[in-house]
N, C-alpha and C positions, 0 to 999 in steps of 0.2 A: 537500614533501609526499612521504611514503613510498609505495612501490608499492602496499601494501594499501589505503591511504586513497584513492589515485588510482583503483584498481579499483572500490572500493565507492562512492565519493562521500561517505563519512563515515568517521570513525575507528573501528576495531574496539572500542576502549575504550568508545565511546558505546553500542554494541550490548550489550557486557557490563554496562555501567552500567544500561541499560534493564532487562536481565534481573534484576540484583541489586536495584535500588531501586524500580522500578515494579512488578515482578512477584514480588519476594522469592523468586527462583528459585535462588540460590546458584550463580553461574557457576563452572565449573571450567576451561574452556578456550574459546577462540574462534578459528575458522578461516575464512579467506576462501576461498570456493569459487566455481566457475562452475556455477550451478544450471541444469539443462536445462529448457527449455520447448518445447512444440510450437507452431509457427506454422502455422496451418491456413488455407488459402485456400478459400473456399466461393463457389459461385454462388448468387445469391439474387434473389428478386423483392421489389422495394421498393414499398410502397404510400405514395403521397404524397397529401396532402389540400390542397385549395384551394377558395376560394369559387366557386360556380356563376356563370357569366354568366347574366343574367336570362332570355334566350331559352332557354338550355339547361335551366334549372330548370323552366320552364313546359312544355317538350317532354317532359322526364322525367316530370313529373306527369301530363301528358296521356296518355302511354303507360301508366304504372304505376297511376294512380288512376282515370282516365276510361275506360281500356280502348280508346283509339284506336289503330288499327294501320296507318294509312296517312298519307303526307305531306299528301295533299290534305285529308283530314278534319281533320288537325291544323292546317293553315293556316286552314281555314274556322273551326274551333272557337276558335282563338286570334286570329283576324283579322290574320294575318300574311301577308307575301308568300310564295307557294309556293316560289320559288327560294331565298329566305332559309331557309325551313324545311328544304328538301332539303340545303342546305349545312350547317346545324346538325346534321341527322341524320347526315350523313357524318362529322362530327367525333365525335359520340357513339358511332357504330359503331367508329371508329378507336381510341377510348380504351377500348373494351370495355364500354360501358354499354348498348348497344342491339344486338339481333341480329335476323335474319330479313329477308326481302324486303319491299319496300314493299307494304303491304296485309296483312302478317302480322307486323308489328313487335312485339317483346316486350323486356322488360328482362332483362339478364343478372343473375347473382348479384351482381356488382359494382355494376350499376346499381341493383338493389333496395337494397343496403346504402347506397349514396350517397343514394337517395331517403329512406330512413329517417332518416339522419343529417343530411340537408340540406347535404351536403358533396360536392364533386366529387373522388372518389378516382381516381387513375391508378396503374398498375402498370408499373414498369420491370423487364423480365424478365431481364436479364443483368447485374445489378450484381455486382461482385466485392468481397468483404469479407475481412478478416483477423481470425481469432479466435485467442486464445491459451489454452493449457492447460498445467498443470504436466507435467513430463516423467516423473513416476512413476505417478500415479494417473489422469491425464488429466482432472483437475477444472478447470473454467474459472477464469480469472483475472479479477480485477476491473478496472474501467476505469483504475485507477492504472498498470497495466502496458502501456498502449497508446501511451504517448509513448516511442518507441523510444530516442531520445537521452536523454531525462530519466531513463528507467529504467536506462540503461547497457547495453542489450541489444546482443549481438554474435553473429555467426555463428561466431566463433572460440572454441573451448572452452579454449584455453590463454591464460594471463595470468601474467606473471612475478610479479605480486603475490599470486597465489592459492596458498595452502598445499596445496590439493587442486585441481589444474588442471582435472580433468574428472570429473564425476559422470555416468556413462552413463545415458541415459534407458531406460525400459521401452518396449515397443511401444505405439504410439498406439492407443487404443480409438476406432474411428470412431463407435461408438454414443454417445460423449460429446457429439457435435455435436447429435444428436437430443435427448439428455437436457437439454442447455443450452436448446434451443428450447422445451422444455416447462416451464421454470422460471417461476414467477409473478413473480420479481424479475429476469428476464433482462436488463433495462436496466442493472442493476448490473454485468453482465459484458459490456458493450459490444454488446448485441444488442437494439435497440429493438423494440417489438412490431410496428412497421410492416414489419419485414423477415421474409420467409418463405424459409428456406433450401431450395434445390432439390437441390443435390448438393455433394460435396466435390471440389474441383479438385486439391488436393495438399497435402502437409504436409512441413515440414522442422524441424530442431532449431535453436533459438536458445539463447543462454546468458545468464543473468542473474547478474552479480556479487552475491554475498550473503555475509553473515557468519553462520555457524552457531555458536551458543553452546551448548556442552555444559553442562547444569545438573544439579544434584543433585536438585532438586525443582521441576519446571516446572508451569505451569497444566495441570490435568487429567492429571497424571502424565507430561507430555511431558518427554523428556530432551534434545531438540534444538530450539532456538528459531532460526528462520530470519528474520534481520533484513535488510531491503532498503532501497535508496535511495528507491523510490516511497513507502515508509512512513516516511521520514526516520530510518532506522536503527532502527525499532521492529519487533517480532515480527509476522510474518504467520502466524496460526494455520493457515490452509489449506495454505500451503507446508510448514509444520512437520509437519502431519498426513500430507501426501503423502510427505515424506522418510522418515517412519517406516515406510512400506510397502515400501521398497526394501532388501532384504538387502544388495545390492551396495554401495549408498551408505552404509549403516550400517557395513559392514565397513571401507570406506575411511575413514570418520570415526573408527572405533575405532583403526585403525592410526595416524591422525594424533594422536589423544589419547595413545596410548602414546609416540609420538615427542615430544610436548609434555612428558610426564612425565619422560622420560629426559634431556631437555635443559634441564629447568627450572632446576636449580641453576647450571649453567654460564651460561645466558642471563641469568638474573636477576642473577647476580654481575657479569656484564659490563655490564649496564645500570646497575646501581648504582655501579660503579666509574667509569663515564663521567660520572656526576653527582657525583663526589667523595664517594661514600657507601660506599666499599669495606669499611668496618667493619660494615655492616648486612647482614642476611640476612632473607628472608621467613620468617615463622612460620605454621604451620598453625592455623586457627581452626575454629570449629564449622561443619559442613557441608562441609568439605574445601577451603574457599577459603584464600588466603594473604594476609597483611598484612606490610607493612614499617612498623614503628613509628618515627616520627621526632619530634624536638622541633618546636614551632611555628615557631621561627626558620628551620628548613631550607626552609620554603616561601617565604621572602623572598629567596632567592638569585636573582640575575639573570644574564643572559648565557647562554652555552652550557650551563651547569650548572643553569639554572633548571628547577624541577620543575613538572609539571602541578599543578593546584589540589588542595588537601587533599581526600582522599576519592576521588580519581580511581582508575580501574582501568587498569593498564598491561598491554598485551597484547604478549607476547614473540614473536620471529620464528617459533617453532615452534607458537605458539598457547597456551602457558601464560600465566597472568596472576596479578597480585597487586594489592592495594590499597595506595595510599600513605596511611598512617594517622598520626594524632597521638594519643599517649596522654593528652595534657592536655585534659580536657573543657572547661576555660575557653578554651583556644585554639580548640577546635572550635565553641564558642558564638560566639566573636568572628567566626570565619569564616562562620557561619550568618548573623549580622547583616549582614556585608559583602555576602554574595550576595543576601540578601533586598533590601537597599537597591538593588543594581544591577538586580535584576529589576523593581523598581517603575517604572523608567524605560520599560519596554516593556509591562507588563501591570498595569493598575490595578484590574481588576474583582475583587471578593472571591473568585469562583470560581477565577480564574487564579492569584491570589496563594496561595490555599489549596492548589491543586494543586502549585505550585512548592515551597511550604513543606513539603508532605508528602514530596516527593522529596528535599529537602535534609535533612530530619530523618532519613530512612532512610539517607542517605549519611553524615551526620556524627554521628549518634547523640548529640545534645546533652542527652539526658535529657528528662523530662516537661516539656512547654511548652504551656500553654493560651494564649489570646489575651492575657490580662493579663500573663502571665509573659514572653511574647515582646516585648510593648511595653516592659515594665519592663527587659528585657535590653538593648534598643536604647538606652534612657535611661542604663542603667548603663555602656554602652560609650561614652557621651559624645555621643549624638545624640538629644536630646529631640525635635527636629523630626521625626526618623524615627519615634520612638515615637508621636508624635501622629498622624503620617500613616498609620502602620499601623493605629492604633486606628480612624481614620475609615474606612479601606478595609474592614477586617475586619467592622466593624459595619454597613457598607453605607450610611453617612450621608455 
């Protein structure tokens, strides 16, 4: 596994492929970076809900609905032992449901809420929680980024696999915590509605390994797509938008793009020579991307000189990239059939097959193919069983 893949948890070519074939964004370069995040520790009050014990529920109703204010009259009204009533009232006072001296008992706001909902709410006043925000605009991160190991988070901004070792964060906006608490969908950002933030304890920078794909035409005009491990190598629009707000980060990326351009010929030639393809060179295509056109037989090579699958994007050490292409449309159609057949072993629903088929068509450009043409292509390639199976899946029968 090369250092960049080890840092990211996925191959940079996968991120570039997502940009090219899922988003039609014409990738120009791809850089492994350490994306800064803010790890914010807050002190919070946590409201927990549990069923009322029977006696507690009757006492709450006696105070809140019947207007009884003393333990003796509650015991008489409910036909309960006075000592038991005093013990239960002590508990309700301890959990913040009842206030006042015996003879002037009343429900607290928490007690009234519990009575209305028929649920015993308790509040833990000193819960500590971690919240995460991006390092540039202090926007909250979704729950996908809260599994520290799974996301690849680290306190170290340096990594030998990162082309841009450190993107410096902007100052953290403390108001972002209050803004998060006010969101209607705050659960999405790891802040359940039962949690009330009291204050900020402190914050520090963490780093998220990410692949920034520079594109010619991204979604909504974006020029940089930030692809991360928690999203399985796909673009996170929120991180992409945050990145675009930092002049320092954009300057660092532009310097990396210039470096990729200046080293492209040398690095692509070295890569191709290592694969026994020294006579080939990338050529520029529409949108500024590059392709290396090969015969279909080249993709059958095995051993150290084996190539990635037809249509793959190769990311070079400095971040430049090119697509391994085949000029023979018949070879590309055969490759399409092969990959569709392999995919059917893991996804058989019509929606999953159509999604995968759309990505493969974008990658291999086999020409116009409706369902009948695809099934006919499978039969023409010698697999009537595959053609029949595809027809059943795509028709939903």
